[in-house]
C-alpha positions, 0 to 999 in steps of 0.5 A: 916665236910662235912657240914662245908666244904660246908658252907666254899664254899658257903660263898667263893662263895658269896664274889668271886661273890660280889668282881665280881660284884663290878669290874663289876659296875666299868666303863672304863674311858679314862685318860689323864695326863699333864703338862700344855700342855705337855702330861706326859709318864710314869706316875703311875695311881692306882686305891686306891680301887681296887688296879689295876693300869695303866701307861700313853703311850708318848701321856699321855693317860691311861685307869682306871676302876673305879666307883663313889667314887673311889680315883685314886692316880697319882704319878711320880717321878718328879711330885707331886702326886696327888689323884682324887676322881671319881664323876659323871661326870667322869662317865658320860664323861667316860673321867680324864684329870689330870694335874701335877705340877713338884716335885721340885721348879722352878728357874730363869735360872742362868749363871754358870761361873765355870765349873763343871769337872766330872771324869767319870773314877771313876763312877761306872756303869754295864758293858754293860749300855747304857747312853741315853741322851733323850728330857727331859735330855737335856731340860732346866727347866721351867722359873718360872718368865715367868710362873707367871708374863706374863711381863717377856716374853718380853726381855727388854724395847723396846725403839723404841716402845715407841718412836713411841707411844710418836713421835705419840702423838706429832705429833697429838698435833702439828697436833691438835694446827696447826688447832686451830691456822688457825680456829683462823686466819680464824676468824680473817680474817672473822671478818669484813665481820661478823661484816658487816653483823651482825650489818648491814648498819645502824649501820654504818651510823646511830650509827658511822656516816660512809657513807654507800660508806665508810664502807668498808674503815672503816673496813679494818682501823680497821683491820689495828689498831687490829680489828681481835684480838676481834675475841673472845669478846662479842658484847659491847667489840666490838661495844666500839672499833668500836666507839672508831675507828669511832671518829678517823676515822672521825677526819682524815677526818675533 
């Protein structure tokens, strides 16, 4: 009988030692629970392997002991439950960061046009109950569209910005058009000088029979008859025009 008791004690001792060793192998992990960038308070955290738990503080922080493979259950009334399986990364960094999602469908904000009256006289509450209106109760629910659609943050079409962009483009086109017109006018004005320098005096005296001292007069005559319109023409067209003008110019003198 005494031997059996001793065996029971030995088994119990070994069992307690195993549990103690398992507990000792678990590492202290510093956790944080959030919704987006908002720290969540009073969220329940339980290690399902050890049944030990914790609760997050006002900064969303908590402490839990765990080892690799442990399942950590994170639960709250208004947020969806999550289970985190402890990995080597958690053990190496000694940190857990958990992000929760709301436990309800997010809806766009709506305007209530009908007033809702509550008869507080029929509400049954315990004597001495204090009704708190904290920050969470007084805050508006998140706007789902603003959370998912980057364009939804805009309050509407910014007509001033659009008008400014259109005006800027119009001014740029107008400036470019004026610059091109100025360039063309310069080509027209300088065409006679360009022809004189490029073809040389021999072209006028030998090909067109224009006396040397009348070359400038002849070019002025050509300008009056539309020489500038050939600023973008090839050489053959320009020379044919000059030959025709030279015949008329010489005929006037005769």
